[in-house]
C-alpha positions, 0 to 999 in steps of 0.5 A: 472516482479517483485513481492512481497509476502504478507502473508495474509491481516494481513501478517506475516513477511512482513517487508518492511517499516523499511528502513532508509532514509540513506539506500535509498539514498545510493542506488540511482543511481550514477548520483544523488549521489551528490544531496540532496534529495530535489534537485532530480528532478525526480518524482519517484525513483525506488529502488531495495531492498535486499531480506528479508523474503517473499520479492524477488527482491522488488521494492519500490517507493519513492517520494519527501516529498513535494508531500506527504504534499499536499495529504491525503487519508480519508477512511470512514468505514461507507460509505465504501469509500476512498477519495483522497484529494490534498491540501484539494480538493477532487480529487478522490473517490472509493468504498471499502470493509472493515473489518468484525465484529471481524476483523474491519479495525483499526481507526486512523491516519496512513501513506502509508508505502508500495507500491507493484506492482503485489503482491503474497499472502501467506496464513497465516494459510497454508503457501501456496503462491498464485502467482501474478495475477489480480485474486489473493487475492490481485489483482494487487496492494498493498498499506500498511498503518498499521502494528504492526510489524508482521501483515499488513493492506492495500488497495488491489485489489480483484477478488471478486469485487461483495463484494465491499461496504460490511464489509467482509475482515480480516481488509484490504481494498478491491478495484476493480482492476481498482480502486486500480491501479488508486489509486496506481498511485495517491499516494506515500509513506508517504502520510497520511491515516485517517481512520474514522468511518463515 
């Protein structure tokens, strides 16, 4: 089972998103080496990433650009809800917990930059690593959408599902484990994420 380490919700050294398209295409299986990116028929390419700090044997998921253009996420902080739209039609909605006072979830236009199955979590204050677990701080999935180059914010599962619907996190967006798994299966890298106050 493959896993990645995410350092807190606002994690240090979790740097996965600055991978160039050229790198990704050079690591596609040989059967695809003569095809252009848009000619690849598979819906999903699983790409093995080299080791980088706090990421060991990582899997990235890369989808076709056409798929990302028709979908978007809208995170409504006031409603504490994330909505999934496909071609401007609402196809799914999930309750969430958002950042508490002083640790507010950032408002703005972003995109999905990371997708990790079975993430481990590294406490940013103590350095202790919590291994992947449905009962771990990040649950079974991580979908990152914001970074300042050092810290990251994203959607993730939680063992504290009773806190969903509240402002309790350090900026991340907590979801029920069953919901984050469903969201993970609906989205892909590059999909726009709009975070709005209402």
